[in-house]
C-alpha positions in Angstrom: 26.4 35.1 15.5 27.9 35.3 12.0 29.1 31.7 12.2 25.6 30.6 13.3 24.1 32.3 10.3 26.6 30.6 8.0 25.8 27.2 9.5 22.1 27.8 9.2 22.5 28.8 5.6 24.5 25.6 4.9 21.7 23.4 6.5 19.0 25.1 4.4 21.1 24.8 1.2 21.7 21.1 1.9 17.9 20.6 2.4 17.2 22.3 -0.8 19.8 20.3 -2.7 18.5 16.9 -1.6 15.6 16.7 -4.0 18.0 17.9 -6.8 20.4 15.1 -6.0 17.5 12.8 -5.9 16.3 13.9 -9.4 19.6 13.7 -11.2 20.9 10.7 -9.3 24.4 11.9 -8.5 26.7 8.9 -8.0 24.2 6.4 -9.3 26.4 5.2 -12.1 29.8 5.3 -10.3 31.2 1.8 -10.0 32.1 0.7 -6.5 33.7 -2.1 -4.6 31.6 -4.4 -2.5 30.9 -2.0 0.3 28.1 -2.8 2.7 27.2 0.1 5.0 24.9 -0.1 8.0 21.1 -0.5 7.9 20.7 3.3 8.4 22.3 4.0 5.1 20.0 1.5 3.3 17.0 3.2 4.8 18.1 6.5 3.1 17.7 5.0 -0.4 15.2 7.2 -2.1 11.9 6.6 -3.9 9.4 8.6 -6.0 5.7 7.9 -6.0 2.2 9.1 -6.9 2.8 10.4 -10.5 0.3 13.0 -11.9 0.5 15.3 -14.9 -1.1 18.6 -15.7 -3.2 17.9 -18.8 -2.7 21.5 -20.1 1.1 21.8 -19.7 2.4 18.3 -19.3 4.2 19.1 -16.0 5.0 16.2 -13.8 4.0 16.1 -10.1 5.0 13.4 -7.7 5.9 12.7 -4.0 9.1 11.7 -2.3 10.3 11.5 1.3 13.9 12.6 0.7 13.7 15.4 3.3 12.4 12.8 5.9 8.7 12.8 5.3 6.5 12.6 2.2 6.0 15.9 0.3 4.7 17.0 -3.1 7.1 18.1 -5.9 6.8 19.6 -9.3 9.4 18.7 -11.9 10.7 21.8 -13.5 11.6 21.9 -17.3 15.3 22.0 -16.3 14.8 18.7 -14.4 15.0 20.4 -11.0 12.2 19.1 -8.6 10.5 22.1 -7.0 9.2 21.2 -3.5 5.6 22.4 -3.0 4.6 21.2 0.5 6.3 21.6 3.8 4.1 19.7 6.3 5.9 18.7 9.4 4.5 15.2 9.3 4.4 15.1 5.5 1.3 14.4 3.4 -1.1 11.4 3.2 -2.1 12.0 -0.5 -2.8 14.7 -3.1 -5.1 15.1 -6.1 -4.1 17.3 -9.0 -6.7 19.4 -10.8 -7.1 18.8 -14.6 -5.2 21.9 -15.5 -2.5 21.3 -12.9 -2.7 24.8 -11.4 -3.9 23.6 -8.0 -4.3 20.4 -6.0 -6.1 19.2 -2.9 -3.7 17.8 -0.4 -4.7 15.4 2.5 -2.4 15.7 5.5 -2.8 14.3 9.0 -0.7 14.7 12.2 1.3 12.0 14.1 0.0 9.1 12.1 -3.6 9.6 13.0 -4.7 9.2 9.4 -7.3 11.9 10.0 -6.3 13.7 6.8 -7.6 17.3 6.6 -8.1 19.0 3.2 -5.8 21.7 2.0 -5.9 23.7 -1.3 -2.4 24.1 -2.8 -1.3 26.5 -5.5 0.9 24.4 -7.8 3.0 27.4 -8.9 4.0 28.8 -5.5 3.1 26.0 -3.1 0.9 28.3 -1.1 -1.5 26.2 1.0 -4.9 27.1 2.4 -6.6 24.8 5.0 -10.1 24.0 4.0 -11.2 21.7 6.9 -10.2 21.6 10.5 -12.0 18.7 12.2 -9.7 16.5 14.3 -10.9 13.0 14.5 -12.5 13.2 11.0 -11.2 11.7 7.8 -11.4 13.1 4.3 -10.5 11.5 1.0 -11.3 10.1 -2.5 -11.2 13.5 -4.1 -12.4 13.9 -7.7 -12.1 17.3 -9.4 -14.5 19.0 -11.8 -12.6 19.6 -15.0 -12.8 23.4 -14.8 -11.3 23.4 -11.3 -14.2 25.1 -9.7 -14.7 22.5 -7.1 -14.3 18.8 -6.2 -16.2 15.8 -4.8 -14.9 13.9 -1.7 -16.0 11.6 1.1 -15.9 12.2 4.9 -17.1 10.8 8.1 -17.6 14.3 9.6 -21.2 13.6 10.7 -20.6 10.9 13.2 -17.1 9.5 12.8 -18.5 6.2 11.4 -20.4 6.7 8.1 -18.6 8.1 5.1 -20.9 10.3 3.0 -20.2 12.2 -0.2 -19.9 16.0 -0.5 -19.1 18.6 -3.0 -16.8 21.5 -2.2 -17.4 24.7 -4.2 -14.2 26.7 -4.3 -16.0 29.8 -5.6 -18.2 30.1 -2.6 -16.2 28.1 0.0 -19.3 26.1 0.7 -19.4 22.3 1.1 -22.7 20.4 0.5 -23.7 16.8 1.2 -24.8 15.1 -2.0 -25.0 11.4 -1.1 -26.5 10.5 2.3 -26.1 6.8 2.9 -24.9 5.0 6.0 -21.8 2.8 5.7 -18.5 3.1 3.8 -19.0 5.2 0.7 -16.3 6.7 -1.6 -16.1 8.6 -4.9 -15.3 6.2 -7.8 -15.6 8.3 -11.0 -17.2 11.5 -12.5 -18.8 10.9 -15.9 -17.4 12.5 -19.0 -20.1 15.1 -19.2 -20.0 15.6 -15.4 -23.7 14.8 -15.0 -23.2 11.6 -13.0 -21.0 10.5 -10.1 -20.1 6.9 -9.5 -20.0 5.9 -5.9 -18.6 2.8 -4.2 -20.5 1.3 -1.3 -18.1 -1.1 0.5 -19.7 -3.8 2.7 -16.6 -5.9 3.4 -13.0 -6.0 2.5 -13.7 -8.2 -0.5 -17.1 -6.9 -1.5 -18.6 -3.7 -2.8 -21.4 -2.3 -5.1 -21.7 0.7 -7.3 -24.3 3.5 -7.4 -24.8 6.1 -10.1 -25.8 9.5 -8.7 -27.6 12.0 -10.9 -26.0 15.3 -9.8 -28.8 17.5 -11.1 -31.7 15.6 -9.4 -29.9 14.0 -6.5 -31.4 10.7 -7.4 -29.3 7.6 -7.4 -29.6 3.9 -8.6 -27.8 0.7 -7.9 -26.0 -0.3 -11.1 -24.3 -3.5 -10.0 -25.9 -6.5 -8.3 -25.3 -7.2 -4.7 -23.5 -10.5 -4.4 -21.4 -11.7 -1.4 -17.7 -11.3 -1.8 -17.9 -9.6 -5.3 -15.9 -6.6 -6.3 -16.6 -3.9 -8.9 -13.4 -1.9 -9.1 -12.0 1.1 -11.0 -15.1 2.0 -13.0 -15.1 4.5 -15.9 -18.4 5.7 -17.5 -18.2 6.2 -21.2 -19.7 9.4 -22.9 -23.0 7.6 -23.6 -23.5 7.3 -19.8 -24.7 3.7 -20.3 -21.5 1.8 -20.9 -19.3 1.2 -17.9 -15.8 -0.3 -18.0 -14.4 -1.8 -14.8 -12.8 -4.9 -13.3 -14.7 -7.5 -11.4 -14.4 -11.0 -10.0 -18.0 -11.8 -10.8 -17.0 -14.8 -12.9 -16.4 -18.6 -12.5 -12.7 -18.3 -11.5 -13.4 -15.5 -9.0 -10.5 -13.4 -10.2 -10.6 -9.7 -11.1 -11.0 -9.5 -14.9 -11.8 -6.7 -17.4 -15.5 -6.2 -17.7 -18.1 -4.1 -19.4 -21.4 -3.2 -17.8 -24.6 -1.9 -19.4 -26.0 0.3 -16.7 -29.6 0.0 -18.1 -29.8 -3.8 -18.4 -27.3 -4.4 -15.6 -25.7 -7.0 -17.8 -22.0 -7.6 -17.0 -19.8 -8.9 -19.7 -16.3 -10.3 -18.9 -14.0 -9.2 -21.7 -11.2 -11.7 -21.3 -13.0 -14.8 -20.0 -10.0 -17.1 -20.8 -7.4 -15.0 -18.9 -6.1 -16.7 -15.7 -4.3 -13.6 -14.5 -6.1 -11.0 -12.2 -6.2 -7.4 -13.2 -4.8 -5.0 -10.6 -5.9 -1.7 -12.1 -7.9 -0.3 -15.0 -7.6 3.4 -16.1 -9.1 5.3 -18.9 -7.9 8.6 -20.3 -10.1 11.6 -19.4 -11.5 11.7 -22.9 -12.3 8.0 -22.7 -10.4 7.2 -25.9 -7.6 5.2 -24.4 -7.3 2.6 -21.7 -4.6 0.8 -19.8 -4.6 -2.0 -17.3 -2.1 -3.9 -15.2 -2.2 -7.7 -15.0 -0.9 -9.5 -11.9 1.0 -12.5 -13.2 2.3 -14.4 -10.2 3.1 -11.1 -8.5 4.8 -9.5 -11.5 3.1 -6.7 -13.4 2.4 -6.6 -17.2 1.0 -3.4 -18.7 -1.5 -3.4 -21.5 -2.9 -0.5 -23.5 -6.1 -0.3 -25.7 -7.6 2.0 -28.3 -11.2 2.4 -27.2 -12.3 4.0 -30.5 -10.6 1.5 -32.7 -11.2 -1.4 -30.3 -7.7 -2.6 -30.8 -4.6 -3.2 -28.8 -1.7 -0.8 -28.5 1.9 -1.5 -27.7 2.7 -1.7 -24.0 6.1 -1.5 -22.2 8.3 -4.5 -21.6 8.9 -4.5 -17.8 9.8 -7.1 -15.2 8.7 -6.1 -11.7 5.9 -4.4 -10.0 4.0 -1.4 -11.5 1.3 0.6 -9.8 -0.4 4.0 -9.7 -0.9 4.4 -13.5 -1.9 7.8 -14.8 -3.0 8.1 -18.4 -3.3 11.4 -20.4 -5.5 12.2 -23.4 -2.4 12.3 -25.6 -1.6 8.7 -24.7 1.3 9.2 -22.2 1.2 6.6 -19.5 2.9 7.4 -16.2 3.4 4.7 -13.6 5.4 3.8 -10.5 7.8 0.9 -11.1 10.0 -1.1 -8.8 11.6 -4.6 -8.7 13.7 -6.4 -6.2 16.9 -4.5 -7.4 15.4 -1.1 -8.2 13.8 1.4 -5.9 10.5 3.0 -6.7 10.7 5.6 -9.5 8.3 7.3 -12.0 8.4 6.0 -15.5 6.7 7.1 -18.7 5.5 5.0 -21.7 4.7 6.6 -25.1 3.0 4.0 -27.2 3.4 6.0 -30.4 7.1 6.2 -30.2 7.4 3.0 -28.2 9.7 4.9 -25.8 10.0 4.0 -22.2 11.5 6.8 -20.1 12.6 6.9 -16.5 11.5 10.4 -15.3 13.0 10.3 -11.7 16.3 8.9 -10.6 16.2 8.1 -6.9 19.5 8.0 -5.0 20.9 4.8 -3.7 22.8 6.4 -0.8 26.2 5.4 -2.2 25.3 1.7 -2.4 25.9 -0.2 -5.6 22.6 -1.7 -6.9 24.5 -4.5 -8.6 24.9 -6.0 -5.1 21.2 -6.5 -4.7 19.5 -9.9 -4.9 16.5 -11.1 -6.9 14.1 -13.8 -5.4 12.9 -17.0 -6.9 9.2 -17.7 -7.2 8.5 -21.0 -5.5 5.6 -23.0 -4.2 5.5 -25.3 -1.2 2.8 -27.6 0.1 0.8 -26.8 3.3 -0.7 -29.2 5.8 -3.8 -29.9 3.6 -2.0 -30.2 0.3 -2.7 -26.5 -0.7 0.2 -25.0 -2.7 1.5 -21.8 -1.2 3.3 -19.4 -3.6 6.3 -17.6 -2.0 9.3 -15.6 -3.0 12.6 -17.1 -1.8 15.6 -14.8 -1.3 19.0 -16.4 -0.9 22.0 -14.4 0.4 24.5 -13.7 -2.5 27.2 -15.8 -0.8 24.9 -18.7 0.0 27.0 -21.9 -0.1 24.3 -24.5 0.2 24.6 -24.8 4.0 21.8 -23.8 6.4 21.7 -20.0 6.8 19.8 -17.8 9.2 16.4 -17.2 7.7 13.5 -14.8 8.2 9.9 -15.5 7.2 8.3 -12.2 6.3 4.4 -12.2 6.6 2.5 -9.5 4.8 -0.4 -7.5 6.3 -3.9 -7.3 5.1 -4.9 -10.1 5.3 -6.3 -9.2 1.8 -3.0 -8.3 0.4 -0.2 -9.9 -1.6 3.6 -9.8 -1.3 5.0 -8.5 -4.6 8.6 -8.5 -5.8 9.2 -4.8 -5.0 12.3 -3.1 -3.6 12.7 -3.6 0.1 15.6 -1.7 1.6 16.0 -3.8 4.7 15.6 -7.0 2.7 18.7 -6.1 0.7 20.7 -5.2 3.8 19.8 -8.5 5.5 20.6 -10.5 2.4 24.0 -8.9 2.0 24.7 -9.7 5.7 24.0 -13.4 5.3 20.3 -13.8 5.9 17.8 -15.6 3.7 14.2 -14.4 3.4 11.0 -16.3 2.6 8.0 -14.1 1.8 4.9 -16.4 1.4 1.4 -15.5 0.1 -0.5 -17.7 2.6 -4.2 -18.5 2.1 -6.2 -15.3 2.5 -3.8 -13.4 0.2 -5.1 -11.6 -2.9 -3.9 -12.2 -6.4 -5.0 -15.9 -6.6 -8.8 -15.6 -6.9 -11.8 -15.4 -4.6 -11.6 -19.0 -3.4 -8.0 -18.5 -2.2 -8.7 -15.2 -0.5 -11.6 -16.6 1.5 -9.8 -19.7 2.7 -8.8 -18.0 6.0 -12.1 -16.3 6.8 -13.7 -16.5 10.3 -13.4 -20.0 11.7 -10.6 -20.9 9.3 -8.2 -18.3 10.7 -5.6 -20.7 12.2 -5.3 -22.6 8.9 -3.3 -19.7 7.6 -1.0 -19.9 10.6 -0.3 -23.5 9.6 0.8 -22.3 6.2 3.6 -20.4 7.8 4.6 -23.5 9.8 4.8 -25.3 6.4 7.0 -22.6 5.1 9.5 -23.0 7.9 9.5 -26.8 7.4 10.1 -26.3 3.7 13.2 -24.2 4.5 14.5 -27.0 6.9 13.7 -29.9 4.7 15.4 -28.3 1.7 18.5 -27.4 3.6 18.1 -23.7 3.3 18.0 -23.3 7.1 17.9 -25.3 10.3 16.2 -25.3 13.7 17.4 -22.5 15.8 18.2 -20.3 12.8 14.7 -19.2 11.7 13.0 -15.9 12.7 9.7 -14.3 11.7 8.6 -10.8 11.2 5.4 -9.0 10.2 3.3 -5.8 10.5 -0.4 -5.2 11.2 -2.2 -8.4 10.4 1.3 -9.8 9.7 2.1 -8.9 13.3 -0.9 -11.0 14.5 0.4 -13.9 12.4 3.8 -13.6 14.1 2.2 -13.8 17.6 -0.1 -16.6 16.5 2.9 -18.6 15.2 4.7 -18.2 18.5 1.6 -19.4 20.5 0.6 -22.2 18.1 4.2 -23.5 17.4 6.3 -22.4 20.4 9.4 -24.3 19.4 9.6 -23.3 15.7 11.1 -19.8 15.7 14.2 -18.5 17.5 13.4 -14.7 17.2 10.3 -12.7 16.2 9.4 -9.1 15.5 5.8 -8.0 15.8 5.1 -4.5 14.3 1.7 -3.0 15.3 0.0 -6.4 15.3 -3.2 -7.7 16.9 -2.8 -9.6 20.1 -6.5 -9.7 21.3 -9.2 -9.7 18.7 -11.9 -8.7 21.2 -10.1 -5.5 22.4 -8.9 -4.8 18.9 -12.5 -4.7 17.5 -13.7 -2.8 20.5 -11.0 -0.1 20.3 -10.3 0.2 16.6 -11.7 3.4 15.1 -15.5 3.2 14.7 -15.5 3.5 10.9 -13.3 0.4 10.6 -15.2 -2.0 12.9 -17.9 -3.3 10.6 -15.5 -4.1 7.8 -13.0 -5.8 10.2 -15.8 -7.9 11.8 -16.7 -9.2 8.3 -13.2 -10.6 8.0 -12.3 -11.8 11.5 -15.7 -12.6 13.0 -18.3 -10.5 15.0 -17.8 -9.2 18.5 -20.9 -11.1 19.3 -18.9 -14.3 18.9 -16.4 -13.4 21.5 -15.6 -17.0 22.4 -14.2 -17.7 19.0 -12.3 -14.4 18.9 -10.7 -15.2 22.2 -9.8 -18.7 20.9 -7.7 -17.2 18.1 -6.2 -14.4 20.2 -2.5 -14.8 21.0 -3.0 -12.9 24.3 -4.9 -15.9 25.8 -1.9 -18.2 25.0 0.9 -15.8 25.7 2.3 -18.1 28.5 3.3 -20.5 25.7 5.6 -18.0 24.0 9.3 -19.1 24.3 10.7 -17.1 21.4 12.4 -13.8 22.1 10.0 -11.1 20.8 10.5 -7.5 19.8 7.3 -5.4 19.7 7.1 -2.1 17.8 4.1 0.2 17.7 2.9 3.8 17.3 1.1 5.5 20.1 -1.4 7.1 17.6 -2.3 4.0 15.7 -6.0 4.3 14.6 -6.2 0.9 13.1 -4.5 -1.4 15.7 -4.5 0.6 18.9 -1.4 0.8 21.1 -3.2 -1.3 23.7 -2.6 -4.4 21.6 1.2 -4.0 22.0 1.0 -3.2 25.7 -1.1 -6.3 26.4 1.3 -8.7 24.8 4.4 -7.0 26.3 2.9 -7.2 29.8 1.7 -10.8 29.3 5.1 -12.1 28.2 6.9 -10.1 30.9 4.6 -11.6 33.6 5.2 -15.1 32.3 9.0 -14.7 32.4 9.5 -14.6 28.7 12.0 -12.5 26.7 10.4 -9.3 25.3 11.7 -6.0 24.1 9.8 -3.0 22.7 10.1 0.2 20.7 7.1 2.6 21.0 7.0 5.8 18.9 4.9 8.6 20.5 4.6 10.4 17.1 3.6 7.6 14.8 0.4 5.7 13.8 -0.1 2.5 11.8 3.4 2.2 10.4 6.3 4.6 10.8 6.6 7.5 8.4 9.4 9.7 9.7 12.9 8.9 8.6 14.3 9.2 12.1 11.8 6.7 13.4 12.3 4.3 10.5 16.1 4.4 11.2 15.5 3.5 14.8 13.0 0.8 13.8 15.3 -1.0 11.5 18.5 -0.6 13.6 16.6 -2.2 16.5 15.3 -5.0 14.3 18.7 -5.8 12.9 20.3 -5.8 16.3 17.6 -8.1 17.6 17.9 -10.7 14.8 21.7 -10.6 14.9 21.6 -11.3 18.7 19.2 -14.3 18.5 19.8 -15.8 15.1 23.5 -15.2 14.4 25.0 -15.4 17.9 
């Protein structure tokens, strides 16, 4: 018994030390020989996300999954990260109060995405559950500055419509304050806390903004309704008339900085000559400072602005992908940063001292980052002359001869592959694979016209873009027939299956992760609150003939390529039935199909043990069919 107690103590001590090792980066600067461990070691490389800072004390909060699932941490003055949450399945998100003494945490079970609300004490980590409604989603939390309560959205009434509520922590009472059908979410609370800005989303590329008077309960539409127009990241100035935001309501159809007069409804584009879309705009709580992130061919550039002086401020010089900015009244800018050779960490920029500081130091699991590979940004021509931007990764020992190659298709489809750190990419590259990550038509980051090129009846044109990518690799000698595989998740999983049915001889191995096989059953069985927005992208269920024509399940007998299917049993977005259909169809037609189904996961795999199984299986599969 004594020995058992000692071993238990050692396990607990190791668990406690992991975040500390993560924070101080033990071994990160130790030179090493070229040692390439297995894929499981690569998947243990750390990352830090979701920075937030207490405005009263300057304490840093963030999330990391170093213990296996995502949890919230507070960085102590000594540099020791204090773990605050201990949810078995980790957390989905958190929102820190202005003072930083408490936070609302959203946590779901088994990948269901039905995040319930928990009140967390940021000193002790004590958690109190505020909601307990399985099958209901909660989110978009915005705190009152005094910490007495918060605004949020939920589909608690019928599982479909997201309405807006206020939770009073003093009374424990929650009241509905915005009763509109559809998909609504909290966008911003005015400086004087008299008004709430609310998004109403009518498609994946279109929304409008309402301003709710919190005293009277009356609301007004403050942006015009125009098809496929976005009004994103709004901040209402102290005059309650001037609104800063980003919008693609311009000739180029790309997201640009804009200023809206809420009385005249006049929208002014502030950088009309800019050709780069803006990813994110954030204002400090006192509305005196602003920062935004430009998306320049997938790479981020950070800008800062003095709102009172109407003048630019120095921004950090970075090369990679920045996201999740957090701006304080004192002018400190926190953000996540990653590039192809650096994992995700929290950085801080002080424009006054012009000092860029790395606040977290994620472990690299004993792997020398100097071994990692950066991609080249290229463009190739598709079937109709359209240029497709893509990131081309070559293995470090590439000798000019055809190599085994993987085409990685991002999800979305309204998404964009960015040059961020991909653990399994680096493993594959160091083991002789090349990777092509295209941003096919329908991707964001290139304007409204480009994102709409795959809509509805044009769906299969985007599949042809992937074919053109494979042909580019062959024509330029990077790879050869028999050496090209394809992988993708979610919508990317659909694209994998579509490529195998439309071009049966093109690929020699394929991995479909939680992809759509049958658009009719997908739309019928996806969660009710998602259906309308997905129909706006793929086509309505009323047009079942068209949906069937683009569904790989109806052409599964054409699939010759060995296929690996991976899915989570609890997936609320692409239900598990999609995987089971395609597995059964390929098996019945005599094709080669393997599978890995996780009973405790949803749309994507969050637990470390499951991610290890996922990537080990993937590597074994590609090695078998592309290398051997």
